[in-house]
N, C-alpha and C positions, 0 to 999 in steps of 0.2 A: 630492397636496395642491397647490393653486394659490392663491397670494395675488395677487389682481388689484388693483393700485393705480390709481385713477382720480382725475382732478381733478373730473370731473363725469360723470354718466351721459348718454350720447347715443344716438342711433339705432344707431350702430355697436357699442355695448356688447353688445347682444343677439347680434349676429353673432359677436363675439369669444368670448362665452361658449359659443355653439353650436359654434364651431370647437374650443374646448377639449374639450367633451364628445364631439365627433366623434373627435378625436385620442386621447383617453383617456377612454372611456365611464364608468369607475367611479371617476373622480377626485372629490375634494371641492374646491369652489370657494368661497373667501371673498373678498368684495369690500371694499376699503377706499376710502373716498371722502369727499366733502363735499356738503352741501346737497342732499339727495335729497328728491324729492317723492313723494307716495303713488302717483301714476300711473306712476312709474318703477320702483317696487319690485315691483309685480304681475308684470310680465313676467320679472323675475329670479327670483322665487319659482317661477313656473311652469316655468322652465328647470331648476330644481334647485339654484340657488345656496344654499349652506348658511348663509351669514352675510353681513350687510352691516353694517359698523362704520365709525365716523368714523376718519379717518387718525390722529387724536391720541388714540386709545383707549389707556388704560394698558396697558403691556406684559403685566402679569400677567393682565389680562382677555383680551387677544389670545391669549396662550398657552393659557388655559383654554378659549377658544372653539375653537382649533385642536384641542386634545385632545378636546373633546366632539364635534366634528364627525366624528371617526373612528368613532364608534359608529353602527351601522346604524339604531337607533331614535332617534337624536338629533334634537332639534327644530332647526328653522331659527332663527337668531338675527338679528334686525334691530333695531339700536339706533336706533329711529326712532318713539318713541311720540307720540301725538296731543298730549299735554300740552306737548310741546316744540315743536310746529309753530308757525311764524310765519304771517303773513298769507298768504304765497304757498305754504305747506305745506313750507317748508324746515326742516331740522333746526336747532335752536338749539344751538350749540356753545359750551362753556365753554373759556376759555383754560387753559393749563396752570397758571397762577398761580391762577385762579379754582377749578380743581379741587383744588389744594393747600389753598386756604382752606376750601372746603366740606368737604373730608375732615377737616380739623382741627376744624371746627365739629361734625362727626359724632363726634369724640372728646371732645366736651364742653369744649373750650377756650374761654376768653373771648377777646374781641377783643384785649385787651392781651397775653395769652399767645400768640395766633396771631402778632401783630406781632413779639414777641420771637423766636419760633421761626423766622419767615421773614425776620427782619431788615428789617421795613418798619414804617412808623408805624401807629398805631391808626386814624388817619384813612384811610390807604390800605386797611386791612382793611375798614373800613366802606364805602368806595367799591366794593371788590370784591364785598362782600356785596350791595350795592344792585344791581350788574350781574347777579349770580347770581340774585337774586330776580326781576328783570325777565326774564332769559333763560328761567328755568324756570317763570315765572309762579307763584312761591312766595309764600306769605303769612307765613311765619315761618321761623326757622332750622331747626326740625325738618322743616317741609314741604320746604325746600330740600334738606336731606340726604336725605330719603326719595325725592324726585324724582330727585336725582343718582344714588342707588343704583339706582332703578328703571330709569333710562336707561343704566345701566352706565357712567356717567362716573367713578364712584369705587367702590371696594370697601372696606368696613369689615371689620376683622378682629375 
């Protein structure tokens, strides 16, 4: 298993992945990075990379992706849906605080309850929600939670 951390995907990324597969042909490669475009994922998928995840992915999701990648019939995991793409095709990332807020929204907490739990003002919760709505192109609290789950930005229990 190789976890390959990148600041961004460049032309050299493909050769690094190729070198890994040449050195250890049956290894599983998971790439962690930022702001990936659609044109950059195709070559990685073609090479056999099992997953591409944002660097700030929740630990439990990273661990489950590592576990699932060990199965022969496992799917490839790319946390890069079109709904989160910006004008230039880059992944819209939520900050760790925004992920905390949307996760608590998913647990049906009110803004006041979220503020108390996170020790922030209700106004700050509203600002975070506004940013989440913009980044995820969400139209409601439920839509934001559903998109965050779909993007594997949060996991609800």
